[in-house]
C-alpha positions in Angstrom: 8.0 0.3 15.2 4.5 1.3 16.4 4.3 4.0 13.7 5.2 1.5 11.0 2.6 -0.9 12.3 0.0 1.9 12.4 0.6 2.8 8.7 0.4 -0.8 7.7 -2.8 -1.2 9.8 -4.3 1.9 8.2 -3.5 1.0 4.6 -4.7 -2.6 5.1 -7.9 -1.6 6.9 -8.8 1.1 4.5 -8.0 -1.1 1.4 -10.4 -3.8 2.7 -13.1 -1.4 3.6 -12.9 0.4 0.3 -13.2 -2.8 -1.7 -16.2 -3.9 0.4 -17.8 -0.5 0.2 -17.4 -0.3 -3.6 -16.6 3.4 -3.9 -18.5 5.1 -6.7 -16.6 7.1 -9.3 -17.9 10.4 -8.2 -18.9 12.3 -5.0 -22.3 11.2 -3.7 -24.5 11.8 -0.7 -23.4 8.3 0.5 -19.8 9.4 0.7 -20.4 11.3 4.0 -21.8 8.1 5.6 -18.8 6.1 4.2 -16.4 8.7 5.6 -18.0 8.5 9.0 -18.0 4.6 8.9 -14.3 4.6 7.9 -13.4 7.1 10.6 -15.1 4.8 13.2 -13.4 1.7 12.0 -10.0 3.3 11.9 -10.4 5.1 15.2 -11.5 1.8 16.9 -8.5 0.0 15.3 -5.9 2.6 16.0 -7.2 4.5 19.1 -6.5 7.8 17.3 -8.9 10.6 16.2 -9.2 10.3 12.4 -10.6 12.4 9.5 -11.5 10.7 6.2 -12.2 12.6 3.0 -13.7 10.6 0.0 -13.5 12.3 -3.3 -14.4 9.8 -6.0 -11.6 7.3 -6.3 -9.3 9.3 -4.0 -9.5 8.9 -0.2 -7.4 10.9 2.3 -7.1 9.7 5.9 -5.5 11.9 8.5 -4.7 11.6 12.2 -2.5 13.5 14.6 0.7 11.7 13.5 -0.1 10.3 10.0 -1.6 10.9 6.6 -2.6 8.3 4.1 -3.8 9.0 0.5 -5.4 6.2 -1.5 -6.1 6.2 -5.2 -8.2 3.2 -6.0 -7.9 4.0 -9.8 -4.2 4.8 -9.6 -2.4 3.2 -12.5 1.1 4.7 -12.3 4.2 4.1 -10.2 3.8 6.5 -7.3 6.0 9.6 -7.1 8.5 9.9 -4.2 9.6 6.3 -4.1 13.4 6.2 -3.7 15.4 5.5 -6.9 17.1 2.6 -5.1 13.8 0.7 -5.3 13.4 -1.0 -8.6 10.1 -0.4 -10.3 7.9 -3.5 -10.4 7.0 -3.9 -14.1 5.5 -7.4 -14.1 1.7 -6.5 -14.0 -0.8 -3.7 -14.2 -1.2 -1.2 -11.4 -4.7 -1.2 -10.0 -4.5 1.2 -7.1 -1.9 3.0 -4.9 -1.5 4.3 -1.4 0.9 6.8 0.1 1.4 7.2 3.8 3.4 9.5 6.0 3.8 9.2 9.7 6.2 10.9 12.1 8.7 8.1 11.5 8.1 6.6 8.1 7.1 7.2 4.5 5.2 4.3 2.9 3.7 3.3 -0.4 1.5 0.4 -1.3 0.8 -0.6 -4.9 -1.8 -3.2 -5.9 -1.2 -5.2 -9.2 -3.2 -7.4 -11.5 -2.1 -9.8 -14.3 1.2 -10.7 -12.6 3.0 -13.7 -13.9 4.0 -16.5 -11.5 7.7 -15.9 -12.0 7.5 -12.2 -11.0 8.6 -12.9 -7.4 11.9 -14.5 -8.7 12.4 -11.6 -11.2 11.8 -8.9 -8.6 14.0 -10.6 -6.1 16.8 -10.5 -8.7 16.1 -6.8 -9.4 16.3 -6.0 -5.7 19.6 -7.8 -5.3 21.0 -5.9 -8.3 20.2 -2.7 -6.5 22.0 -3.9 -3.3 19.1 -5.1 -1.2 19.5 -8.1 1.1 16.5 -10.3 0.3 14.5 -13.2 1.7 12.0 -15.0 -0.6 9.5 -17.8 -0.4 8.3 -19.3 -3.6 5.0 -21.2 -3.7 3.0 -22.8 -6.5 1.0 -19.7 -7.3 3.5 -16.9 -6.4 5.3 -16.2 -3.2 6.9 -13.3 -1.3 10.1 -11.4 -1.3 11.3 -8.9 1.3 14.3 -6.7 0.6 16.2 -4.4 3.0 18.7 -1.7 2.3 19.6 1.0 4.8 16.3 2.7 5.8 14.3 1.0 3.0 12.2 -2.1 3.3 10.4 -3.5 0.3 7.9 -6.4 0.6 6.2 -8.1 -2.3 3.3 -10.6 -1.8 2.0 -12.3 -4.9 -0.7 -15.0 -5.4 -3.3 -16.2 -7.8 -5.4 -13.0 -8.0 -3.6 -10.5 -5.8 -0.2 -8.9 -5.8 0.8 -6.1 -3.4 4.1 -4.2 -3.2 4.8 -2.3 0.0 7.7 0.1 0.4 8.6 1.7 3.7 11.4 4.3 4.3 12.3 5.2 7.9 12.9 8.9 8.4 
């Protein structure tokens, strides 16, 4: 459970820091300072030694027991997601993360232009694939979580933000 939390913490922390930092589209002298700043933030949050490599829109974060790759310009469904997980096709992909720890594989996908009924539709798609689901519908979106064997899928959708998280326990 700690490893799952660590991967979620890393992905969330890095996503927020990258948005705030406004990564440039190419390698710059400022990238080294950003790498060191991110390393400090993550090390302080996780308590683990961390290496960060920024290469344009791609960021790799590695520690002793994990590796996370972020692509802030990623616009395709990530490779490696189990076929049991239905592809979310209700918006445009605007960035992806892939994480591996000793105990879990994980993916995060950020979407834009997602319709309000996407949570209902994705919940139905998960059920068709055999997932047990729990959903909460609100005025401007909602959430759905699906579980099937070692796979957990969580979708959070609101006015301007939709994020899909997929975790597979090893």
